[in-house]
Backbone bond lengths (Angstrom), bond angles and torsions (degrees), N, CA, C in turn:
res aa  C-N    CA-C-N  psi(-1)  N-CA   C-N-CA  omega(-1)  CA-C   N-CA-C  phi
1 M - - - 1.481 - - 1.528 107.18 -
2 P 1.394 116.90 127.87 1.441 120.22 -178.63 1.548 111.56 -62.84
3 Q 1.329 113.33 143.37 1.499 118.57 177.79 1.508 110.72 -82.37
4 P 1.327 120.66 139.06 1.452 122.09 177.59 1.546 110.26 -56.71
5 H 1.313 116.42 144.27 1.440 121.22 -177.04 1.489 113.37 -70.93
6 L 1.337 118.05 136.16 1.448 123.12 175.80 1.490 110.03 -112.51
7 P 1.315 120.76 121.64 1.473 120.76 178.79 1.492 110.70 -57.27
8 R 1.345 118.38 144.61 1.456 121.73 -179.28 1.513 109.73 -75.62
9 R 1.293 119.04 119.73 1.468 125.96 177.90 1.507 108.09 -133.89
10 T 1.318 114.93 179.60 1.439 118.01 170.97 1.488 110.75 -56.46
11 R 1.322 118.08 148.94 1.455 121.27 -174.96 1.505 113.98 -68.54
12 Y 1.357 116.26 -8.33 1.489 120.05 -175.06 1.512 112.60 -112.70
13 E 1.384 116.68 10.78 1.472 121.22 176.98 1.526 107.92 -113.49
14 R 1.346 115.08 132.30 1.474 119.37 176.81 1.500 110.75 -81.81
15 V 1.301 114.77 147.47 1.497 119.92 172.89 1.484 109.00 -125.50
16 A 1.321 116.87 154.23 1.498 121.43 -179.16 1.510 108.50 -69.49
17 L 1.340 116.08 134.41 1.463 121.33 176.30 1.480 109.27 -75.21
18 S 1.373 115.49 144.06 1.452 119.10 -177.11 1.540 112.91 -85.42
19 A 1.311 116.83 -3.70 1.470 120.16 178.64 1.571 106.88 -143.78
20 P 1.331 115.62 154.76 1.505 118.70 178.76 1.499 110.45 -54.96
21 F 1.335 114.15 144.47 1.464 120.27 -179.39 1.501 110.00 -100.47
22 K 1.313 116.90 120.86 1.474 121.34 -178.25 1.530 107.59 -104.24
23 V 1.344 118.84 120.46 1.448 123.03 -177.23 1.526 109.49 -84.32
24 T 1.278 117.64 131.34 1.467 121.75 -178.75 1.523 110.89 -102.22
25 D 1.346 116.92 168.93 1.462 120.19 176.14 1.523 110.67 -59.29
26 R 1.316 114.94 -37.89 1.508 119.95 178.62 1.538 110.23 -62.09
27 D 1.345 117.44 -40.60 1.418 121.25 177.72 1.551 111.67 -61.84
28 L 1.319 115.81 -42.39 1.463 120.29 178.49 1.474 112.05 -65.40
29 E 1.324 117.07 -34.18 1.440 120.30 175.36 1.531 111.35 -63.30
30 I 1.346 115.68 -42.79 1.454 119.82 177.91 1.521 110.59 -61.78
31 V 1.352 116.42 -45.12 1.446 120.22 -178.01 1.563 111.10 -60.85
32 H 1.299 115.81 -39.95 1.485 120.64 -179.73 1.528 109.00 -66.96
33 Y 1.297 119.30 -40.97 1.483 121.70 179.66 1.559 110.00 -63.89
34 V 1.314 114.66 -40.67 1.465 117.70 -178.65 1.546 108.35 -66.13
35 Y 1.342 116.98 -41.41 1.443 120.93 177.64 1.562 112.00 -59.33
36 Q 1.315 116.01 -42.51 1.403 120.05 -177.99 1.551 113.86 -64.06
37 H 1.333 115.18 -32.01 1.474 118.86 -173.14 1.526 111.72 -106.89
38 R 1.286 120.57 -5.22 1.486 127.18 -176.86 1.533 111.20 74.94
39 F 1.348 116.95 -53.09 1.452 120.39 177.34 1.561 106.26 -134.56
40 L 1.338 116.30 142.72 1.450 122.53 172.10 1.529 107.26 -142.52
41 T 1.309 116.01 144.18 1.482 119.82 173.85 1.557 107.46 -84.65
42 S 1.353 114.28 162.81 1.446 120.03 178.38 1.558 109.57 -59.32
43 E 1.327 117.32 -33.88 1.466 118.69 -178.94 1.531 110.23 -71.00
44 Q 1.295 118.57 -39.27 1.495 122.78 175.51 1.526 111.18 -60.96
45 I 1.314 114.29 -41.95 1.509 118.04 -176.71 1.529 106.43 -69.76
46 A 1.290 120.85 -40.14 1.458 123.42 -179.81 1.532 109.76 -62.37
47 A 1.339 116.69 -40.34 1.423 120.40 -179.41 1.567 110.85 -65.94
48 L 1.310 117.68 -34.23 1.435 124.42 -179.02 1.524 112.86 -73.42
49 I 1.342 117.00 -42.30 1.481 117.71 -171.73 1.532 112.49 -103.92
50 G 1.336 116.30 -10.39 1.456 119.51 178.32 1.516 113.77 80.26
51 G 1.283 116.98 175.25 1.480 119.97 -177.46 1.503 111.53 95.19
52 S 1.286 117.70 176.84 1.446 122.78 -176.68 1.538 110.36 -76.34
53 Q 1.340 117.31 145.54 1.402 120.89 177.64 1.528 113.53 -57.36
54 Q 1.342 114.55 -38.34 1.420 121.88 -179.42 1.523 111.07 -64.96
55 G 1.359 115.75 -45.18 1.420 120.06 179.61 1.510 113.15 -64.79
56 V 1.325 117.08 -41.42 1.471 122.72 177.67 1.548 109.81 -63.75
57 T 1.293 115.83 -43.24 1.460 118.27 179.49 1.539 111.80 -62.70
58 R 1.301 117.60 -39.47 1.488 118.40 177.41 1.533 110.08 -63.12
59 R 1.320 116.93 -41.18 1.469 119.26 -179.28 1.534 110.91 -67.30
60 L 1.322 117.51 -40.43 1.437 120.20 177.54 1.527 111.20 -63.13
61 N 1.327 115.24 -33.94 1.469 118.09 176.63 1.516 110.64 -62.71
62 R 1.343 117.25 -41.62 1.465 121.35 179.36 1.512 110.52 -65.86
63 L 1.344 117.07 -42.55 1.476 122.79 -179.83 1.542 111.13 -61.83
64 F 1.331 115.49 -37.43 1.463 119.26 178.19 1.518 110.57 -66.94
65 H 1.334 118.76 -50.09 1.427 120.07 -175.93 1.542 111.77 -70.39
66 A 1.329 117.55 -20.75 1.443 119.80 175.46 1.547 112.13 -87.03
67 G 1.333 118.24 -1.23 1.436 122.11 176.82 1.511 116.63 82.58
68 W 1.343 116.57 12.28 1.465 120.02 178.91 1.524 109.06 -85.51
69 L 1.307 119.25 -30.11 1.466 123.06 174.13 1.500 109.89 -123.53
70 D 1.306 114.95 161.06 1.454 123.33 177.97 1.484 110.98 -120.30
71 R 1.359 117.03 153.14 1.418 122.29 174.59 1.591 107.05 -118.64
72 P 1.330 115.28 90.33 1.473 116.89 -175.92 1.527 112.63 -59.29
73 R 1.319 117.28 128.69 1.430 122.36 178.40 1.516 112.65 -66.31
74 G 1.327 117.09 -22.04 1.427 121.90 -179.55 1.505 114.06 -59.69
75 Q 1.400 116.03 -19.29 1.465 117.88 -178.78 1.534 110.68 -66.91
76 L 1.351 117.08 -18.44 1.476 119.28 176.60 1.523 111.77 -69.81
77 L 1.298 116.53 -11.20 1.504 120.29 -179.02 1.551 109.98 -88.99
78 I 1.311 119.84 -5.20 1.429 120.96 174.43 1.532 107.35 -67.25
79 P 1.323 117.17 128.05 1.506 120.00 -170.09 1.506 114.70 -51.45
80 D 1.322 118.69 -45.00 1.490 117.96 -175.25 1.543 111.55 -79.52
81 R 1.334 119.21 6.03 1.450 121.53 174.59 1.493 114.32 -109.34
82 M 1.355 117.32 -8.77 1.428 120.53 -168.71 1.524 112.27 -73.37
83 D 1.342 117.10 -27.22 1.480 118.13 -178.33 1.491 112.48 -99.66
84 N 1.344 118.74 -7.62 1.475 121.23 -176.10 1.517 107.06 -144.47
85 R 1.333 114.39 76.50 1.434 120.89 -165.28 1.525 115.85 -74.42
86 C 1.317 120.32 -15.35 1.468 121.42 -175.58 1.518 112.83 -104.28
87 N 1.290 118.75 -25.84 1.479 120.06 -174.86 1.476 112.87 -91.26
88 H 1.302 118.08 61.32 1.450 122.30 177.17 1.538 110.53 -152.45
89 A 1.291 115.74 160.39 1.458 118.67 178.95 1.519 107.86 -71.45
90 M 1.317 117.78 131.86 1.480 122.86 -177.54 1.531 107.45 -70.05
91 I 1.350 114.86 142.13 1.428 122.13 174.18 1.513 109.93 -97.10
92 Y 1.329 117.22 131.16 1.456 122.24 -177.69 1.517 111.32 -114.34
93 A 1.315 115.40 145.23 1.469 123.81 171.65 1.519 107.22 -129.54
94 L 1.321 116.95 176.27 1.406 122.39 -179.93 1.494 112.58 -72.35
95 G 1.340 118.41 133.39 1.457 122.23 175.59 1.534 110.61 -95.89
96 H 1.312 115.58 175.00 1.486 119.96 -171.95 1.544 109.99 -63.55
97 N 1.328 119.84 -43.03 1.463 119.57 179.66 1.493 113.18 -66.30
98 G 1.394 115.34 -36.89 1.486 116.82 175.96 1.507 111.34 -66.73
99 A 1.360 116.91 -34.49 1.456 118.98 179.98 1.537 109.66 -68.90
100 K 1.322 119.02 -39.98 1.471 120.61 179.42 1.549 110.35 -62.49
101 Y 1.300 115.65 -39.99 1.485 120.30 -179.89 1.551 108.36 -64.13
102 L 1.306 118.64 -48.40 1.487 121.97 -176.22 1.508 112.77 -69.52
103 S 1.337 115.41 -33.72 1.496 116.98 -179.88 1.549 109.75 -64.12
104 G 1.346 116.68 -33.99 1.444 119.40 173.34 1.496 115.20 -72.89
105 K 1.321 114.53 -44.28 1.469 119.99 -177.66 1.548 111.57 -64.62
106 L 1.338 115.15 -40.13 1.487 119.77 -174.90 1.483 110.99 -97.18
107 D 1.329 117.81 1.78 1.467 121.75 -179.74 1.546 110.80 55.67
108 L 1.342 116.67 50.35 1.469 123.37 -178.33 1.537 107.89 -121.88
109 P 1.311 117.20 149.28 1.450 119.67 172.58 1.525 110.18 -59.68
110 L 1.322 116.12 144.54 1.464 120.65 -178.20 1.535 109.61 -59.17
111 S 1.307 118.30 -33.96 1.473 119.95 -178.66 1.513 111.87 -64.28
112 T 1.321 116.35 -21.66 1.502 120.39 -177.60 1.519 110.91 -76.34
113 V 1.321 117.87 -30.19 1.476 121.08 -172.36 1.558 110.57 -112.50
114 N 1.301 121.05 -11.20 1.451 122.13 -175.53 1.540 109.41 -93.57
115 W 1.300 116.92 103.60 1.431 123.39 -176.43 1.517 114.75 -102.58
116 T 1.284 118.55 7.46 1.463 121.23 -172.00 1.529 109.34 -58.37
117 S 1.358 118.40 -47.74 1.433 117.25 -177.58 1.518 111.55 -71.76
118 K 1.325 119.00 -30.57 1.448 122.84 176.42 1.539 109.55 -66.18
119 N 1.334 116.15 -40.45 1.427 119.72 179.52 1.515 111.09 -62.23
120 S 1.330 118.74 -42.68 1.443 121.65 -178.20 1.484 113.65 -69.15
121 A 1.349 114.81 -20.20 1.506 120.03 179.42 1.469 113.92 -82.42
122 L 1.361 118.69 -11.50 1.485 120.29 -176.52 1.539 107.74 -71.66
123 K 1.358 113.61 130.44 1.480 121.47 -171.21 1.542 113.23 -114.04
124 N 1.327 117.67 1.23 1.458 117.69 174.54 1.536 108.37 -147.89
125 G 1.318 114.18 167.71 1.424 121.69 -172.08 1.522 116.19 -85.36
126 F 1.364 115.61 -11.41 1.472 120.70 -174.51 1.518 112.39 -59.28
127 F 1.323 117.03 -44.92 1.459 120.48 -177.22 1.517 110.94 -64.46
128 F 1.344 117.42 -36.78 1.483 119.21 177.02 1.505 109.54 -65.40
129 E 1.327 117.42 -46.92 1.469 120.82 -175.35 1.537 109.34 -60.64
130 H 1.321 115.66 -47.94 1.491 121.09 -177.83 1.521 110.16 -63.68
131 T 1.323 117.95 -46.49 1.488 119.56 -178.41 1.485 111.86 -66.92
132 L 1.317 118.92 -35.45 1.482 122.40 178.08 1.509 111.02 -70.79
133 L 1.342 119.55 -32.80 1.457 122.06 175.53 1.488 111.07 -64.48
134 V 1.337 116.06 -45.82 1.491 121.01 175.93 1.535 109.88 -60.10
135 A 1.334 114.83 -46.70 1.523 118.63 -178.63 1.507 109.84 -61.65
136 E 1.328 119.27 -42.64 1.477 120.73 -178.88 1.482 112.00 -58.26
137 F 1.320 116.96 -44.09 1.463 120.36 -177.95 1.524 109.31 -67.86
138 M 1.355 116.53 -45.29 1.465 118.62 -179.00 1.552 112.72 -63.67
139 V 1.334 115.53 -35.10 1.449 117.70 175.27 1.519 110.96 -64.61
140 M 1.324 118.31 -40.41 1.467 122.52 176.82 1.512 112.56 -60.05
141 V 1.338 116.39 -42.75 1.474 118.62 178.95 1.522 110.00 -64.33
142 R 1.298 118.04 -42.82 1.426 122.51 -179.32 1.548 110.58 -61.32
143 L 1.365 116.06 -43.70 1.451 119.54 -179.78 1.494 111.19 -69.04
144 A 1.354 117.21 -38.64 1.455 120.96 177.22 1.533 111.67 -59.03
145 C 1.338 117.27 -38.47 1.455 122.26 179.23 1.523 108.72 -67.52
146 R 1.330 118.32 -40.74 1.447 121.44 178.61 1.548 111.07 -58.72
147 N 1.336 116.51 -34.81 1.427 120.31 -178.24 1.525 114.20 -87.94
148 S 1.356 115.57 3.32 1.474 120.52 -177.75 1.529 109.26 -107.26
149 K 1.364 114.14 143.61 1.464 119.36 177.02 1.558 108.92 -93.57
150 D 1.330 116.32 -7.17 1.467 119.18 -172.86 1.499 114.91 -102.38
151 F 1.328 117.55 -24.57 1.472 120.47 -174.80 1.490 111.10 -132.90
152 E 1.338 114.00 150.98 1.455 121.19 169.85 1.497 110.41 -123.15
153 F 1.317 115.00 154.86 1.481 122.64 -172.89 1.511 110.58 -82.65
154 I 1.349 114.14 134.15 1.478 120.17 172.75 1.516 105.85 -107.90
155 S 1.339 118.53 117.68 1.452 122.51 -170.99 1.537 110.48 -78.33
156 Q 1.278 113.48 162.88 1.504 119.31 175.18 1.549 110.39 -63.95
157 E 1.284 117.20 -32.82 1.469 120.53 177.55 1.560 109.81 -60.25
158 E 1.311 116.28 -42.36 1.456 119.09 -179.40 1.486 110.80 -65.14
159 I 1.342 116.05 -42.70 1.453 122.76 179.25 1.528 111.66 -61.82
160 V 1.336 116.39 -43.30 1.470 120.00 179.25 1.538 110.02 -67.20
161 N 1.311 115.26 -37.14 1.495 117.75 -177.91 1.555 111.04 -67.74
162 R 1.318 116.43 -18.73 1.484 118.25 176.65 1.507 114.02 -80.03
163 R 1.308 115.59 -10.82 1.491 120.37 -177.86 1.509 108.83 -61.54
164 R 1.320 115.08 137.05 1.491 119.62 179.89 1.561 108.80 -75.00
165 E 1.330 116.10 -27.00 1.438 119.09 179.09 1.515 108.49 -151.46
166 L 1.363 116.36 126.93 1.461 119.48 -175.46 1.510 109.81 -88.55
167 P 1.349 117.21 144.11 1.448 120.35 173.88 1.538 110.40 -59.26
168 A 1.321 117.49 153.87 1.500 119.07 179.73 1.453 113.92 -64.64
169 A 1.365 119.02 -33.42 1.459 121.84 -179.34 1.546 108.91 -91.80
170 P 1.323 117.89 124.20 1.464 120.14 179.35 1.523 113.67 -59.39
171 A 1.329 117.51 -30.98 1.458 121.62 -178.68 1.538 110.60 -68.24
172 K 1.303 116.03 -14.77 1.511 120.48 178.88 1.508 112.39 -111.31
173 E 1.330 117.35 30.60 1.446 122.65 -176.12 1.539 111.35 -61.48
174 L 1.335 117.69 -23.30 1.493 120.00 175.80 1.503 112.91 -99.10
175 G 1.289 117.68 -2.53 1.486 121.86 -173.10 1.506 113.44 -71.64
176 F 1.311 114.14 153.51 1.470 121.92 174.19 1.549 108.18 -151.61
177 E 1.317 114.16 160.88 1.476 120.25 177.01 1.528 107.93 -120.68
178 V 1.305 115.13 150.21 1.474 120.80 179.24 1.503 109.05 -142.28
179 K 1.330 115.98 141.52 1.503 121.72 176.18 1.525 109.09 -88.88
180 V 1.310 115.41 133.59 1.488 118.68 -175.12 1.498 108.50 -125.54
181 M 1.297 117.79 125.29 1.458 125.21 172.16 1.535 106.67 -106.99
182 L 1.364 116.92 117.46 1.457 120.46 -175.07 1.532 111.00 -105.53
183 Y 1.318 118.42 -24.22 1.503 119.93 -173.92 1.512 108.89 -130.73
184 E 1.290 116.65 153.75 1.467 122.44 177.94 1.510 113.13 -60.58
185 N 1.351 114.65 -39.56 1.492 118.76 -176.42 1.502 113.08 -97.65
186 Q 1.361 116.60 18.45 1.446 120.51 -179.16 1.551 109.23 -69.44
187 R 1.383 114.29 126.80 1.473 119.61 -175.42 1.520 114.61 -65.38
188 K 1.312 115.82 -45.40 1.457 121.11 178.36 1.478 110.29 -144.70
189 P 1.340 116.61 153.12 1.469 118.89 -175.14 1.551 111.29 -68.51
190 L 1.335 114.67 150.47 1.435 121.12 175.42 1.571 106.71 -87.54
191 T 1.335 113.95 129.32 1.453 119.21 177.68 1.539 109.88 -89.35
192 V 1.306 114.60 120.28 1.481 120.47 179.97 1.514 108.34 -111.10
193 S 1.341 115.93 122.38 1.464 121.80 177.78 1.507 107.03 -100.76
194 V 1.342 116.17 132.52 1.421 122.83 178.75 1.550 110.68 -126.10
195 V 1.343 116.42 129.75 1.448 120.17 174.04 1.517 105.53 -127.01
196 P 1.347 116.79 102.75 1.449 120.19 178.07 1.528 113.07 -60.11
197 D 1.341 117.25 154.03 1.426 118.07 178.48 1.524 111.27 -74.12
198 A 1.344 116.72 -27.10 1.474 122.43 177.74 1.510 110.08 -166.39
199 A 1.321 115.14 170.61 1.489 118.94 175.43 1.515 107.26 -150.21
200 F 1.308 116.16 150.15 1.433 122.53 175.34 1.537 110.71 -154.78
201 G 1.282 117.71 171.36 1.454 121.66 177.65 1.506 109.86 -137.49
202 L 1.290 115.10 163.42 1.482 123.80 172.32 1.491 108.22 -123.54
203 R 1.341 117.83 129.21 1.448 123.71 178.73 1.578 107.92 -109.69
204 R 1.322 114.42 117.52 1.472 118.57 -177.61 1.574 106.79 -73.78
205 L 1.332 115.42 132.73 1.430 121.42 -178.93 1.504 110.06 -95.15
206 G 1.308 116.96 163.49 1.448 121.64 -178.81 1.512 111.70 101.23
207 G 1.323 116.78 -138.54 1.485 122.67 -174.57 1.533 112.53 -57.31
208 A 1.336 114.61 -88.28 1.475 119.60 -178.18 1.528 108.84 -83.83
209 K 1.338 118.37 114.00 1.446 121.61 -176.01 1.524 110.14 -85.99
210 A 1.323 114.90 69.20 1.482 120.32 179.53 1.512 109.68 -72.32
211 E 1.325 116.45 151.83 1.445 122.65 176.87 1.508 112.12 -118.68
212 M 1.325 117.08 143.19 1.456 123.67 176.00 1.521 107.62 -124.10
213 F 1.321 116.10 141.87 1.489 118.39 -176.86 1.516 109.60 -125.65
214 F 1.317 114.37 150.57 1.460 121.68 -175.28 1.527 110.51 -141.07
215 F 1.333 113.65 139.33 1.457 118.43 166.43 1.583 108.08 -106.85
216 L 1.318 114.76 144.06 1.455 120.04 -175.61 1.523 110.99 -113.52
217 E 1.326 114.67 134.05 1.461 122.41 170.79 1.548 108.83 -120.12
218 A 1.349 115.21 123.06 1.495 120.22 175.12 1.521 108.52 -102.24
219 D 1.330 113.69 106.70 1.453 119.15 -173.57 1.493 109.87 -105.12
220 R 1.358 118.56 116.07 1.444 123.07 -179.89 1.511 112.80 -101.46
221 A 1.317 116.35 22.63 1.462 124.22 179.28 1.519 113.68 63.44
222 T 1.327 117.91 24.70 1.445 120.15 175.56 1.495 113.33 -94.32
223 M 1.324 118.00 -18.12 1.477 122.97 177.55 1.534 109.02 -97.98
224 P 1.356 119.37 132.04 1.445 120.59 174.43 1.541 111.04 -57.45
225 I 1.292 115.28 142.97 1.474 118.58 175.82 1.503 110.23 -67.11
226 R 1.316 116.00 -36.06 1.471 118.91 179.21 1.522 109.05 -150.26
227 R 1.325 115.81 147.59 1.455 123.27 174.43 1.515 108.58 -123.14
228 T 1.337 117.03 166.01 1.439 120.86 179.12 1.540 111.56 -70.35
229 S 1.348 115.14 -27.39 1.504 120.16 -178.79 1.497 109.81 -114.57
230 L 1.317 116.10 136.48 1.441 122.75 174.62 1.529 112.66 -79.16
231 Q 1.302 116.78 -2.99 1.458 119.49 177.08 1.512 109.36 -78.79
232 R 1.334 119.51 -14.38 1.459 121.52 179.53 1.523 109.52 -108.11
233 S 1.331 115.58 159.96 1.464 118.51 -175.07 1.517 112.45 -74.11
234 S 1.285 115.77 142.93 1.441 123.84 176.98 1.518 108.89 -158.89
235 F 1.293 116.48 162.37 1.475 119.36 176.61 1.516 111.29 -67.68
236 Y 1.314 115.35 -35.92 1.461 120.90 176.65 1.519 110.11 -58.84
237 K 1.285 116.80 -43.47 1.472 120.90 179.25 1.542 112.79 -63.42
238 K 1.368 114.35 -37.33 1.481 118.17 174.45 1.513 112.06 -61.80
239 M 1.375 115.56 -45.58 1.430 118.03 -178.07 1.487 110.51 -66.39
240 L 1.307 118.63 -35.72 1.478 121.86 175.43 1.511 110.88 -59.66
241 G 1.373 115.88 -43.40 1.478 119.04 177.50 1.496 112.64 -62.75
242 Y 1.300 118.99 -45.09 1.448 123.41 179.66 1.565 109.84 -61.54
243 Y 1.317 117.20 -47.17 1.420 119.24 -177.24 1.524 111.98 -60.58
244 H 1.330 116.61 -47.59 1.476 121.49 -177.98 1.511 111.18 -72.00
245 A 1.321 118.29 -26.49 1.507 120.36 172.70 1.524 109.80 -61.79
246 W 1.333 115.16 -45.32 1.446 120.01 178.34 1.538 111.62 -64.11
247 K 1.357 114.44 -46.59 1.462 120.93 -175.09 1.532 112.59 -65.95
248 S 1.309 115.47 -34.08 1.485 120.79 -176.82 1.498 113.59 -88.85
249 G 1.349 117.63 -8.33 1.466 121.03 -177.73 1.524 113.16 80.12
250 T 1.332 116.04 17.89 1.480 120.63 -179.55 1.520 112.11 -58.59
251 W 1.363 115.96 -39.67 1.472 120.42 -177.14 1.527 110.64 -65.31
252 E 1.350 117.02 -39.25 1.451 118.59 177.63 1.507 110.66 -64.15
253 T 1.339 117.73 -40.85 1.454 121.72 179.21 1.496 111.31 -63.64
254 S 1.399 115.16 -44.11 1.457 119.25 -174.15 1.500 115.34 -84.61
255 F 1.323 116.09 -41.88 1.471 120.59 -171.67 1.520 115.00 -113.99
256 D 1.320 118.21 -6.34 1.441 121.01 -179.97 1.530 113.32 70.55
257 F 1.350 117.88 26.68 1.441 122.44 166.98 1.508 108.36 -139.29
258 K 1.373 116.39 146.17 1.445 121.28 -172.10 1.505 112.31 -84.09
259 H 1.330 115.00 -39.14 1.496 119.47 -172.12 1.490 111.64 -121.35
260 A 1.355 113.05 148.43 1.482 118.97 174.02 1.543 104.08 -155.39
261 R 1.279 113.49 159.81 1.500 119.50 172.07 1.501 109.08 -112.75
262 V 1.323 115.32 151.19 1.447 121.18 -177.92 1.543 108.85 -108.95
263 M 1.312 114.67 112.85 1.487 120.40 -178.23 1.539 109.68 -96.71
264 T 1.283 117.49 132.81 1.450 123.64 179.33 1.534 109.02 -123.19
265 I 1.314 115.75 117.61 1.478 117.80 170.10 1.523 105.99 -101.47
266 T 1.360 115.32 133.69 1.443 118.64 -171.36 1.527 110.42 -143.23
267 T 1.315 117.94 -167.18 1.452 120.77 -165.88 1.523 114.64 -91.40
268 S 1.332 119.21 -26.24 1.468 119.03 -171.55 1.537 109.14 -160.08
269 L 1.373 114.25 160.09 1.455 120.89 174.23 1.509 110.06 -65.25
270 E 1.301 118.94 -34.78 1.459 121.99 178.66 1.551 110.75 -59.76
271 R 1.280 115.58 -45.10 1.466 119.20 179.80 1.515 109.28 -65.52
272 I 1.336 118.05 -39.40 1.463 120.02 176.83 1.519 112.16 -59.99
273 E 1.337 117.15 -43.47 1.457 120.68 176.59 1.503 110.93 -56.65
274 N 1.339 118.25 -42.56 1.446 118.06 178.69 1.550 111.72 -68.40
275 M 1.290 120.04 -35.01 1.431 123.22 176.40 1.526 110.71 -64.98
276 V 1.341 117.06 -44.20 1.450 121.52 178.19 1.552 110.28 -61.32
277 S 1.331 116.54 -39.99 1.437 120.69 178.02 1.586 110.77 -63.33
278 M 1.299 116.96 -40.90 1.438 119.64 177.96 1.559 111.69 -64.59
279 G 1.377 113.08 -37.83 1.402 119.57 -179.58 1.584 112.68 -62.69
280 R 1.316 114.93 -35.54 1.462 118.83 178.21 1.500 113.55 -63.20
281 E 1.345 115.18 -27.73 1.430 119.99 178.38 1.512 112.00 -70.52
282 I 1.373 115.10 -28.32 1.445 120.52 179.99 1.518 111.17 -78.94
283 D 1.320 116.20 -34.62 1.443 122.75 179.77 1.531 110.42 -64.47
284 P 1.345 119.21 123.74 1.460 120.22 178.74 1.517 114.80 -58.16
285 W 1.350 117.10 -27.76 1.492 121.48 177.97 1.507 112.30 -96.73
286 K 1.349 118.26 1.60 1.468 123.35 173.95 1.514 114.31 60.94
287 K 1.319 117.09 22.86 1.462 122.44 178.26 1.491 113.32 -95.56
288 G 1.321 116.01 -17.78 1.485 120.19 -173.87 1.532 110.51 101.30
289 L 1.305 114.96 155.71 1.477 120.31 -170.52 1.556 110.99 -113.19
290 G 1.330 114.34 125.89 1.462 118.96 -177.15 1.532 113.33 -72.59
291 M 1.326 118.66 -9.55 1.442 121.52 177.84 1.565 113.50 -73.16
292 F 1.346 115.60 -15.16 1.445 119.93 177.65 1.520 110.63 -99.16
293 L 1.324 117.16 133.93 1.439 124.03 -179.48 1.551 107.45 -126.74
294 F 1.355 115.70 137.35 1.461 119.43 -176.72 1.543 109.00 -132.61
295 A 1.381 115.78 146.58 1.467 118.92 173.39 1.500 106.59 -156.86
296 P 1.347 116.97 145.23 1.458 120.56 172.72 1.540 110.87 -69.51
297 M 1.333 117.54 134.08 1.454 117.77 -176.29 1.498 113.54 -65.62
298 K 1.320 119.46 -19.30 1.458 121.87 -177.97 1.536 110.51 -69.39
299 Q 1.328 117.65 -14.64 1.483 120.10 -178.87 1.532 111.57 -76.06
300 F 1.320 119.23 -10.74 1.416 123.38 -174.31 1.518 112.48 -115.43
301 N 1.353 115.81 143.63 1.450 118.67 171.62 1.533 110.76 -147.97
302 L 1.327 115.23 157.28 1.448 121.15 -172.92 1.513 112.48 -66.37
303 Q 1.329 118.13 -22.92 1.452 121.75 -179.04 1.536 112.30 -74.94
304 R 1.356 116.47 -22.62 1.466 120.62 177.96 1.518 111.11 -128.72
305 P 1.331 117.87 68.16 1.450 120.96 -174.51 1.526 114.48 -60.31
306 E 1.359 117.71 -25.49 1.456 121.96 -178.44 1.482 112.97 -63.70
307 Q 1.316 118.18 -13.35 1.494 120.73 178.89 1.527 111.80 -61.04
308 V 1.333 117.70 -25.25 1.441 117.14 -179.15 1.503 112.73 -66.16
309 F 1.376 117.00 -17.66 1.463 120.81 177.72 1.550 112.31 -94.80
310 E 1.306 119.13 1.02 1.456 121.98 -176.33 1.539 111.62 -87.31
311 Y 1.334 114.50 173.32 1.461 122.85 -179.90 1.548 110.05 -75.17
312 L 1.315 117.42 64.56 1.419 122.76 -177.24 1.557 112.06 -117.25
313 W 1.326 115.04 -1.13 1.501 118.45 -174.01 1.507 110.90 -101.06
314 I 1.302 114.90 135.07 1.452 123.65 176.94 1.533 110.08 -101.39
315 T 1.308 118.48 123.28 1.480 120.74 -178.06 1.536 109.55 -81.03
316 G 1.297 114.05 170.33 1.432 121.49 178.33 1.543 113.14 -64.38
317 N 1.320 117.26 -15.80 1.459 120.84 172.80 1.502 114.71 -105.95
318 G 1.342 114.49 18.97 1.449 120.74 170.92 1.495 118.31 84.36
319 K 1.341 120.74 6.24 1.419 123.00 -177.11 1.565 109.45 -92.81
320 K 1.356 114.90 153.16 1.420 120.15 176.77 1.538 109.64 -95.98
321 V 1.295 117.98 127.85 1.476 121.82 -173.95 1.509 111.68 -141.68
322 R 1.314 117.17 170.71 1.442 123.15 167.46 1.543 108.54 -101.09
323 I 1.267 117.25 154.19 1.459 118.67 177.99 1.518 109.77 -72.67
324 L 1.316 118.27 -17.08 1.472 121.71 -178.08 1.515 111.25 -79.21
325 D 1.360 117.72 -15.22 1.474 119.12 -177.45 1.497 113.25 -77.12
């Protein structure tokens, strides 16, 4: 059936559709994926729902003009898009109509899921780049699970829904605080707040349906690995928070699971070596901690999602492992 004609305008301006727009189950699946990740490119959406890139792009175009999805203009502030604004995969966010649908389906206030005004307020490309890096990795894990006969994907939504008490701020739904005593003569504990970039789990299929959980950190080398003061943010401080959360049982109290591993995708092997070195300082035996996993982001790509399950991860004690082990 021919699609109604849309006049050619700027890619960021909506036009009225010449025929009623009928939302399909596939459209609703797209809207839910975009909500889960905050931003997704057209390529990431196509990888998730299948079908031809061209066909998915046409449907995304319809969803945008019908107000179910948004095209945040802030994506033009990403450095590698500023000089060539049309030859790139469009980034999508949730539109007002998509937000209204999800607020009813998920029984959430509209303000919780409607990001249109927040998207328009973004003034630099860093947030887009970071969020898309997290989304890219999470999409790869989901696709790798689909191709596996042994594991199924546990979404971040499911993990958050297990929480006994949600933080007041929706943006910190994965966040937790932990008290840290570093010295014998320390007067009062240091409070470390940690908000992971994402979380997911793997459920082993077959006989014993064991579950494994992971927190994700996407490090673009913008945060110092260590600072002279623990009052300021650093990757060392994050690692400290994760380690003491495990040691104190904070995860069991907050999420109803005892153990998790912390996966960090970052820019280079050199930076990983520095992170591993910092982790050895946290370990009471100075050998490094197996709960931390590191990998350079350049080792992964959307065309081969199964790579996330390969021997590409370096533990906090320097060993190469799979996350499935």
